[in-house]
Structures are given as C-alpha cells and as structure tokens.
C-alpha positions in Angstrom: -1.9 -19.0 33.8 -1.4 -17.7 37.4 -2.9 -20.6 39.4 -1.6 -19.8 42.8 -3.8 -17.4 44.9 -2.5 -18.4 48.3 -1.3 -15.7 50.7 2.2 -17.1 50.4 2.3 -16.5 46.7 3.8 -13.4 45.1 1.5 -10.4 45.1 1.5 -10.3 41.3 0.5 -13.9 41.1 -2.3 -13.4 43.5 -3.5 -10.2 41.8 -3.7 -11.9 38.4 -5.4 -15.1 39.7 -7.9 -13.0 41.7 -8.6 -10.7 38.8 -9.3 -13.6 36.4 -11.6 -15.3 38.9 -13.6 -12.1 39.3 -13.7 -11.4 35.6 -15.1 -14.9 35.0 -17.8 -14.2 37.6 -18.6 -10.9 36.0 -18.9 -12.5 32.6 -21.8 -14.7 33.8 -23.9 -11.8 35.1 -26.7 -10.3 33.0 -26.2 -6.6 32.3 -29.8 -5.6 31.9 -30.1 -4.8 35.6 -27.4 -2.1 35.4 -28.5 1.6 35.1 -27.5 3.6 32.0 -24.9 5.5 34.0 -23.5 2.2 35.4 -23.1 0.8 31.9 -21.3 3.9 30.5 -19.1 4.5 33.6 -18.1 0.9 33.8 -17.3 0.7 30.1 -14.8 3.5 30.6 -13.3 1.8 33.6 -13.1 -1.5 31.8 -11.1 0.2 29.1 -8.7 1.5 31.7 -8.6 -1.9 33.2 -7.6 -3.4 29.9 -4.7 -0.9 29.6 -3.5 -1.8 33.1 -3.6 -5.5 32.3 -1.6 -4.9 29.1 0.9 -2.8 31.0 1.4 -5.7 33.5 1.7 -8.2 30.6 4.5 -6.1 29.0 6.3 -5.7 32.3 6.2 -9.5 32.8 7.4 -10.3 29.3 10.3 -7.8 29.7 11.2 -9.6 33.0 10.9 -13.0 31.3 13.3 -11.8 28.6 15.8 -10.6 31.2 15.6 -14.2 32.7 16.0 -15.7 29.2 12.7 -17.6 29.5 12.8 -18.6 25.8 16.3 -20.2 26.0 15.3 -22.4 29.0 12.6 -24.0 26.8 14.8 -24.2 23.7 13.1 -21.3 21.8 15.2 -18.9 19.7 14.2 -16.0 21.9 11.6 -15.0 24.5 9.3 -13.5 21.8 9.2 -16.8 20.0 8.5 -18.7 23.2 5.7 -16.2 24.2 4.1 -16.5 20.7 3.9 -20.3 21.0 2.6 -20.3 24.6 -0.1 -17.7 24.0 -1.0 -18.6 20.3 0.1 -15.2 19.0 1.8 -14.7 15.7 5.5 -14.3 16.0 5.5 -10.8 14.3 2.9 -9.6 16.8 4.8 -11.0 19.8 8.1 -9.4 18.6 6.2 -6.1 18.1 4.9 -6.2 21.6 8.3 -7.2 22.9 9.9 -4.1 21.4 7.3 -2.0 23.1 8.0 -3.7 26.4 11.8 -3.0 26.0 11.0 0.6 25.1 8.8 1.1 28.2 11.7 0.0 30.4 13.5 3.1 29.1 10.7 5.6 29.6 9.4 5.4 33.1 6.8 8.1 33.0 5.0 6.5 30.1 5.2 3.1 31.8 3.7 4.5 34.9 0.8 6.3 33.1 0.2 3.1 31.2 0.2 0.9 34.3 -2.4 3.3 35.9 -4.7 3.0 32.8 -4.3 6.7 31.9 -3.1 5.9 28.4 -3.8 2.9 26.1 -1.2 0.6 24.6 -1.5 2.5 21.3 -0.8 5.8 23.0 2.2 4.2 24.8 3.5 2.9 21.5 3.3 6.3 19.8 5.1 8.0 22.7 7.9 5.5 23.0 8.5 5.4 19.3 8.7 9.2 19.2 11.1 9.3 22.2 13.3 6.6 20.7 13.6 8.7 17.4 14.8 11.8 19.2 18.4 12.8 18.3 21.1 11.6 20.6 23.2 14.7 20.3 20.9 17.2 22.1 22.8 19.7 24.2 20.0 20.0 26.8 19.5 16.6 28.5 16.1 17.6 29.8 14.5 17.8 26.3 13.5 14.1 26.1 11.9 14.3 29.6 10.0 17.4 28.6 8.9 15.8 25.4 7.6 12.7 27.2 5.7 14.9 29.7 4.1 16.9 26.9 3.1 13.8 24.9 1.6 12.2 28.0 -0.4 15.3 28.7 -1.7 15.4 25.2 -2.5 11.6 25.2 -5.1 12.2 27.9 -7.4 14.0 25.5 -6.2 12.9 22.0 -6.6 9.6 20.1 -3.4 7.8 19.0 -3.7 8.9 15.4 -3.7 12.6 16.2 -1.1 12.1 18.9 1.2 10.5 16.2 0.9 13.6 14.1 1.7 15.8 17.0 4.7 13.6 17.9 6.4 14.4 14.6 6.8 18.0 15.7 7.4 17.6 19.5 10.8 19.2 19.4 9.4 22.4 17.9 7.0 22.5 20.9 9.4 21.7 23.8 12.6 23.2 22.4 11.6 25.7 19.7 15.1 27.2 19.6 16.4 24.0 17.9 13.3 22.0 17.3 12.0 23.7 14.1 15.1 23.1 12.1 15.5 19.5 13.4 11.9 18.6 12.8 12.1 20.0 9.3 15.2 17.9 8.6 13.5 14.8 10.1 10.4 15.4 8.0 12.4 15.8 4.8 14.2 12.5 5.6 10.9 10.7 6.2 9.4 12.0 3.0 12.5 11.0 1.1 12.4 7.5 2.6 8.7 7.1 1.8 9.3 8.0 -1.8 12.2 5.6 -2.1 10.3 2.7 -0.4 7.0 3.2 -2.2 5.7 0.0 -3.9 2.7 -1.4 -5.7 1.9 -5.0 -6.7 -0.9 -6.2 -9.0 -1.9 -9.7 -10.0 -4.9 -11.2 -11.8 -7.0 -13.5 -9.6 -8.1 -15.7 -12.5 -11.7 -14.7 -12.1 -11.8 -11.4 -14.1 -10.3 -9.2 -11.4 -6.9 -7.8 -10.5 -5.9 -7.8 -6.8 -3.3 -5.3 -5.6 -1.6 -3.7 -2.7 0.5 -0.5 -2.4 2.5 1.6 -0.1 2.8 5.3 -1.0 3.7 8.5 0.9 0.9 10.1 3.0 0.7 13.1 0.6 -0.1 10.9 -2.4 -2.4 8.8 -0.3 -4.3 11.9 0.6 -4.4 13.0 -3.0 -5.7 9.6 -4.1 -8.4 9.5 -1.4 -9.7 13.0 -2.2 -9.8 12.2 -5.9 -11.7 9.0 -5.3 -14.1 10.7 -2.9 -14.9 13.2 -5.6 -16.2 10.3 -7.7 -17.7 8.3 -4.8 -19.2 11.1 -2.7 -23.0 10.7 -2.1 -25.3 12.9 -4.0 -26.5 16.1 -2.4 -30.0 14.7 -1.9 -28.6 12.5 0.9 -29.2 15.5 3.1 -32.7 16.0 2.0 -34.0 12.6 0.9 -36.8 11.0 2.8 -35.2 8.4 5.1 -38.0 6.0 4.2 -37.1 6.1 0.5 -36.7 2.7 -1.1 -33.1 3.3 -2.1 -31.5 5.8 0.4 -28.3 7.4 -0.7 -25.2 6.3 1.2 -23.8 9.0 3.4 -20.4 7.4 3.6 -18.8 5.7 0.6 -18.3 2.0 1.1 -15.2 0.1 0.1 -17.1 -1.2 -3.0 -18.1 2.3 -3.9 -14.5 3.5 -3.6 -13.4 0.6 -5.8 -15.9 1.7 -8.5 -14.6 5.3 -8.1 -11.1 4.0 -8.7 -12.2 2.3 -11.9 -13.9 5.4 -13.1 -10.8 7.5 -12.3 -8.7 5.2 -14.5 -11.1 5.4 -17.4 -11.2 9.2 -17.3 -7.4 9.8 -17.1 -6.4 12.0 -20.0 -3.8 10.0 -22.0 -2.3 13.2 -23.3 -1.1 14.1 -19.8 0.3 10.7 -19.0 4.0 9.9 -19.7 4.6 7.9 -22.8 5.2 4.1 -22.5 7.2 2.4 -25.2 6.8 5.5 -27.5 3.0 5.7 -27.1 0.6 7.4 -24.8 -0.4 4.9 -22.1 -3.4 3.6 -24.1 -5.0 0.2 -23.9 -5.7 -1.1 -27.4 -8.8 -3.2 -27.8 -9.1 -5.4 -30.9 -12.7 -6.5 -32.0 -14.5 -7.1 -35.2 -17.0 -4.7 -36.6 -19.9 -7.1 -35.8 -19.2 -6.9 -32.1 -18.8 -3.2 -32.2 -22.3 -2.8 -33.7 -24.0 -5.3 -31.4 -22.4 -8.7 -31.6 -21.2 -10.9 -28.7 -17.6 -11.8 -29.6 -15.3 -10.4 -26.9 -12.8 -7.6 -27.3 -9.1 -8.6 -26.9 -6.7 -6.3 -24.9 -3.1 -5.8 -26.1 -1.9 -8.1 -23.3 -4.2 -11.0 -24.4 -6.9 -10.5 -21.8 -10.5 -10.3 -23.0 -13.4 -8.0 -22.1 -17.1 -8.4 -23.0 -18.4 -6.8 -26.2 -20.8 -4.7 -24.0 -17.9 -3.2 -22.0 -15.9 -2.5 -25.2 -18.9 -0.7 -26.7 -19.3 1.3 -23.5 -15.7 2.4 -23.7 -16.0 3.2 -27.4 -18.7 5.8 -26.5 -16.1 7.9 -24.7 -12.7 6.7 -26.1 -11.2 7.3 -29.5 -11.5 4.3 -31.9 -8.2 3.0 -33.3 -8.7 0.6 -36.2 -6.3 -2.2 -36.4 -5.7 -1.8 -40.2 -5.5 2.0 -40.4 -4.2 4.4 -37.9 -6.5 6.9 -36.2 -7.8 9.5 -38.7 -6.9 7.0 -41.4 -3.2 7.6 -40.9 -0.9 5.6 -43.2 1.1 2.9 -41.4 3.9 2.8 -44.0 5.7 6.2 -44.0 8.7 4.9 -45.9 11.6 7.4 -45.7 9.5 10.4 -44.6 10.6 10.0 -40.9 13.2 8.2 -38.9 11.1 7.5 -35.8 8.1 5.2 -35.8 4.8 7.0 -35.2 2.2 6.2 -32.6 0.0 4.8 -35.3 2.8 2.4 -36.4 3.6 1.4 -32.8 0.0 0.4 -32.2 -0.1 -1.7 -35.3 3.3 -3.2 -34.5 2.1 -4.1 -31.0 -0.8 -6.0 -32.4 1.3 -8.2 -34.7 4.2 -8.5 -32.2 2.7 -8.7 -28.7 6.1 -9.5 -27.1 9.8 -8.9 -27.6 10.7 -10.8 -30.8 13.8 -12.4 -29.4 13.5 -16.1 -28.9 12.4 -17.1 -25.3 11.8 -13.4 -24.3 8.3 -12.6 -23.1 8.5 -8.9 -22.4 5.2 -7.2 -23.4 5.1 -5.0 -26.4 4.2 -1.9 -24.4 7.6 -2.1 -22.6 9.6 -2.7 -25.9 11.4 -0.4 -28.3 10.7 -0.3 -32.0 13.8 -1.3 -33.9 14.7 -1.0 -37.6 15.8 -4.4 -38.9 17.8 -2.6 -41.6 19.2 0.5 -39.9 17.6 3.8 -41.0 21.1 5.2 -41.5 21.8 2.6 -44.3 18.5 3.1 -46.1 16.1 1.1 -44.0 12.5 2.3 -44.2 10.4 3.4 -41.3 7.6 1.0 -42.0 6.1 -2.1 -40.5 8.0 -4.5 -42.8 11.2 -3.2 -41.3 10.0 -2.9 -37.7 10.7 -5.2 -34.8 9.7 -5.0 -31.1 12.7 -5.5 -28.8 12.9 -5.2 -25.0 15.5 -2.6 -23.7 18.0 -5.4 -22.9 17.8 -7.0 -26.3 17.6 -3.7 -28.1 21.0 -2.8 -26.6 22.4 -6.3 -27.5 21.3 -6.1 -31.1 23.5 -3.0 -31.5 26.4 -4.7 -29.6 29.2 -5.7 -32.1 30.0 -8.6 -29.7 26.9 -10.4 -30.9 25.5 -11.5 -34.2 21.8 -12.0 -35.0 20.1 -15.0 -36.6 16.6 -14.6 -38.0 14.4 -17.6 -37.2 11.2 -18.9 -38.8 8.1 -17.1 -37.5 9.8 -13.7 -37.2 11.9 -14.3 -34.1 15.6 -13.6 -33.8 18.4 -15.3 -31.7 21.7 -13.9 -30.5 25.1 -15.6 -30.7 28.3 -14.3 -29.3 30.9 -13.7 -32.0 34.0 -15.9 -31.7 
C-alpha cells in the first residue's frame, strides 16, 4: 500500500495514495442524487479508470521484477512474491507478469492501456498476437502496422471479436505475404488443437458423471449448434403471453443444455458409430421380465452400474431389445464352424458372462477386449461361447506369443508364465 502522500514522495506514490483516499470517500457517498447521465457517463469513466490502474499495476510489477523484488524476500521469483503479498493465485500472478513483460516490448499498446483507451483483455489479445508474428519478416514495419491496426480496432470491438481479427492481421496489413502465412499459421493451430484435444469423465458417486473436455473450435461449434437444436425454446416464446404461469425460456440454461446433451446421446444412431470391441457402441441393459413389464428391480449396465426400472422401460420404447439368452431376432449364439469371427450377438452374450478381461488381475472392461478362441479356429476350434474368451489387446497379443505359456485357473481365468 502506498502510504506516503507527502510532497517529497515520488509522484507515483502520491498519485496512488491520493487516488485510494478519494475512492474511499466516493464509496461512502449515496448514488441516488446523481442524474441518469451522470451515472452512465461516470460508469464509462470508471471503466477507463480501472484500465489505467491496471496499466500502472503492470508497469510497477515489471519494474519490481527488474529489481528482483522476489529474491530480496526469499521468493522463487517476483510473481510468486506478488501472489503472496496480494493474495492472488500464483498462476494468475504469473499470467499477469507475462502480460507486463510483453507490454514492455509494445509501447503503443502500453500507452493506450495507460490512457484507459483499451482494457487489460484488449491489451492481452494485442500483445499475444504481436508476440506470435514471424521473426523472419522482410519488412520491419509490419509489426508496428499490425499493432496500430489492432489498437484502432480495439476501440470499437470487444476482446473476443478482436482475437478473431488478430488471427488474420498479416493478411490485412501485409496482404502480399500475409494470406499465405496466416493460412499456414491457421493450419498449424488446427493441427495442434486436434493433437491436444482431451476429455475426462468420472462418476461422482451420486448417480452422475462429471466431465471436462478441450476440443477444437470447429467441433465446439458443431456440438453447440447440435445441442441448441435440442434445447432451443419453442416457437411460442415469441407469441406467448408474458403473464403465463410457465413462460418458455428464451435462452437455454446450462441445465437445459445438459438435458439436450443427454437426449443427443440417446438418439445417436449406433449404425453410424465406429465399432468398439467388435460391436456397435451399444449399452447393454440386463433386467428380468418382471421389471420390464412394471416391476421395480433395477436394470444393470454392462459396466456394473444400475439404472431404475422406469428409465430402462423408457429406453426400451425407442431402443431395440437384446435378450440375454438369445441374440436379437432370436439369433443363435452357437454358430459352431459356420464362421470364424464371433458375431455381434455372441459378443454381447460373452460380455455379459465375462465383463472384464479374463486374465488374472486384469480389469479391462469387456467392451475394450477382443474375443479370442481358446482352441484356435485353424485347428478345429468352434466359434461358440464355450470356446470364447475376452482378452484385452495386450493380453491377446501375449496369448499368441510363443515366449509365454497359459495356465487355466478355476473360475475361468487364465495366467501367463514365461517359458524357460
């Protein structure tokens, strides 16, 4: 805190101390006496004031870093010291430190930021764009022209639209080279986003699955549009009486989008989904006939989770039923020597009786396993359930490896031993 407001103190110390004192005074004043114009005009000016304060803050932290402020107090670096002193998270402090360092290299953006003409988010978009520009440009004025163009656009664009424009800034300021370079950069970005896409899912123990994902913008837009098709408000939202007891939402809520995601998954055509473990990506639900016709016993999914009988009956109204004894359409599960590969009907029956890889201590789920003939088909082994075994890819490769021998254990499991 800048405590010194004496005339002998540095002008920055006095400005901060005086500004804080005046802001404390303003915070105690009631706003009802302000006119409408005063409120709106002052709101805009307060936003510019916040940008100026943030610009000064970043200038100060950059100077503190040059003076090794963190090392003097035994911190690992200035960002870590700053985070502790101001109760920020360390990632946030490091993120702001990087912006401060970048503003040191881009004077025009730093000046516009200090004057309150652009926000901290605008400044971050501009500096990140400038730092990404190629270093082998023949014309040294291109970075300066790019900075001027982005600053001009920032005065009437929000940071999101400015970021989109920044991806193609070379095409605007140097069209003779920019189009090819921007296209190459965009291809590299798309390739990186595909390679670094990820998704995690985990049950929360209360009947839900919690997940996060990171996917390319294209696929994010595709997913959003698809979900909106399910979640979009009905047409009567535009004509319904506003005083109706249950007005239709004009904008889908997160809960509504979550319901749309569930509906999308239920409606995915399994015929168009890649096969998983030799089967269409189908969830098998096991339940007795009493529950199917009105009982209460839950249905059991192929991974061991349970769903209510009511939900299972609802799904049965739209999904094909696959009996656990017979295949769909009463397909025979034992085809003997008529075919070498196990059929989908046999795989479903096998997954019910062998829910994991059948190697001792292996818990890979059946839907990720391969169906293996205990007696090889080439030596007369039948393609039937009595001769079938679920093996994960690693153990399926090992069972065919002559360096290992197999021991059949009680209960249907097998174990491997390296041959001596």
